[in-house]
C-alpha positions as CSV (number, residue, x, y, z in Angstrom):
1,M,10.4,-30.4,20.2
2,N,8.3,-32.0,17.5
3,P,7.6,-30.1,14.3
4,S,3.9,-29.3,15.1
5,S,4.9,-27.9,18.5
6,A,7.7,-25.8,16.9
7,K,5.2,-24.5,14.3
8,A,2.7,-23.6,17.0
9,K,5.4,-21.7,18.9
10,G,6.3,-19.7,15.8
11,R,2.6,-19.1,15.0
12,R,2.1,-17.7,18.5
13,L,4.9,-15.1,18.0
14,Q,3.6,-14.2,14.5
15,Q,0.1,-13.6,16.0
16,W,1.5,-11.6,18.9
17,V,3.3,-9.3,16.5
18,R,0.2,-9.1,14.3
19,D,-2.0,-8.1,17.3
20,K,0.5,-5.5,18.6
21,L,0.7,-3.9,15.1
22,I,-3.0,-3.8,14.6
23,E,-3.4,-2.1,18.0
24,M,-0.5,0.4,17.4
25,L,-1.3,1.2,13.8
26,E,-5.0,1.4,14.5
27,V,-5.8,-0.6,11.3
28,H,-8.6,-3.2,10.7
29,P,-7.6,-6.7,11.8
30,E,-8.0,-7.9,8.2
31,D,-5.2,-5.5,7.1
32,I,-2.5,-7.7,8.7
33,E,-2.5,-11.4,8.2
34,S,-0.2,-14.0,9.7
35,R,1.1,-16.3,6.9
36,S,0.7,-20.0,7.4
37,M,3.7,-21.8,8.9
38,G,6.1,-23.2,6.3
39,A,4.9,-20.8,3.5
40,G,7.6,-18.8,1.8
41,G,7.8,-15.0,1.9
42,E,7.1,-12.5,4.7
43,D,5.6,-13.8,7.9
44,L,3.0,-11.1,8.1
45,I,1.1,-10.0,5.0
46,M,0.0,-6.4,5.1
47,A,-2.7,-4.6,3.2
48,R,-1.9,-1.1,1.8
49,A,-3.4,0.7,4.8
50,A,-1.0,-1.1,7.2
51,R,2.0,-0.9,4.9
52,L,1.7,2.9,4.6
53,K,1.9,3.2,8.3
54,F,4.6,0.5,8.8
55,P,6.8,-0.1,5.8
56,H,8.6,-3.1,7.1
57,S,8.9,-6.7,6.1
58,I,8.7,-8.9,9.1
59,E,10.4,-12.3,9.8
60,C,9.5,-13.9,13.2
61,K,11.7,-16.5,14.9
62,N,10.6,-18.1,18.2
63,V,13.4,-20.6,18.8
64,E,15.9,-21.4,21.6
65,K,19.0,-21.2,19.4
66,L,19.2,-18.8,16.4
67,N,21.7,-17.6,13.9
68,I,20.6,-14.0,13.8
69,W,22.6,-13.3,10.7
70,D,20.8,-16.1,8.8
71,A,17.4,-14.8,10.1
72,Y,18.2,-11.3,9.0
73,E,19.4,-12.5,5.5
74,Q,16.0,-14.4,5.2
75,A,14.2,-11.1,6.1
76,I,16.2,-9.3,3.4
77,A,15.4,-11.9,0.8
78,N,11.7,-11.5,1.5
79,S,11.7,-7.7,2.0
80,S,11.1,-6.5,-1.6
81,D,10.9,-2.6,-1.2
82,Y,10.4,-2.6,2.6
83,E,12.8,-2.4,5.5
84,P,13.6,-5.9,6.8
85,L,12.9,-6.6,10.5
86,V,13.3,-9.7,12.5
87,V,11.4,-10.3,15.7
88,I,13.1,-12.9,17.9
89,K,11.9,-14.7,21.0
90,K,12.8,-17.6,23.1
91,N,11.3,-19.2,26.2
92,G,11.2,-17.0,29.2
93,K,12.4,-13.9,27.3
94,K,10.6,-11.0,25.9
95,P,10.5,-10.5,22.1
96,L,13.2,-8.3,20.5
97,A,13.3,-6.5,17.2
98,V,16.4,-6.6,15.0
99,V,16.9,-4.0,12.3
100,D,19.9,-2.6,10.4
101,A,21.8,-0.2,12.8
102,E,22.1,2.6,10.3
103,Y,18.4,2.4,9.6
104,F,17.6,2.4,13.3
105,I,19.8,5.5,13.9
106,S,18.2,7.3,11.0
107,L,14.8,7.0,12.6
108,F,16.0,9.4,15.3
109,G,17.5,11.8,12.8
110,E,14.1,12.0,11.1
111,K,12.3,12.8,14.4
112,N,14.8,15.5,15.3
113,D,14.5,17.0,11.8
114,S,10.7,17.3,12.3
115,R,11.1,19.0,15.7
116,S,13.4,21.8,14.3
117,T,10.9,22.9,11.7
């Protein structure tokens, strides 16, 4: 795959994640921006309104072969004060989200705590 095709493939995943977050979070489309391909830092830049609802730093990888550990380390390096999250995709497969297992399990503890009060 030539570099421009690979970048277009990555851009499509970034834009898909962006569109899903805008819909789910009910934020203005300008509150989440897809970073240009090859630029450093997070793949999605979020305004405060979006970040308050979704405190994650997102790295998108749309490739056929991936070292998930390296991708997660990249997400950590770019995450600042936010929870790192990697969205992975390959041809013919649906996107998946990768987060720290302890963080993922803690999400359910928080939901259960709010139900008991």
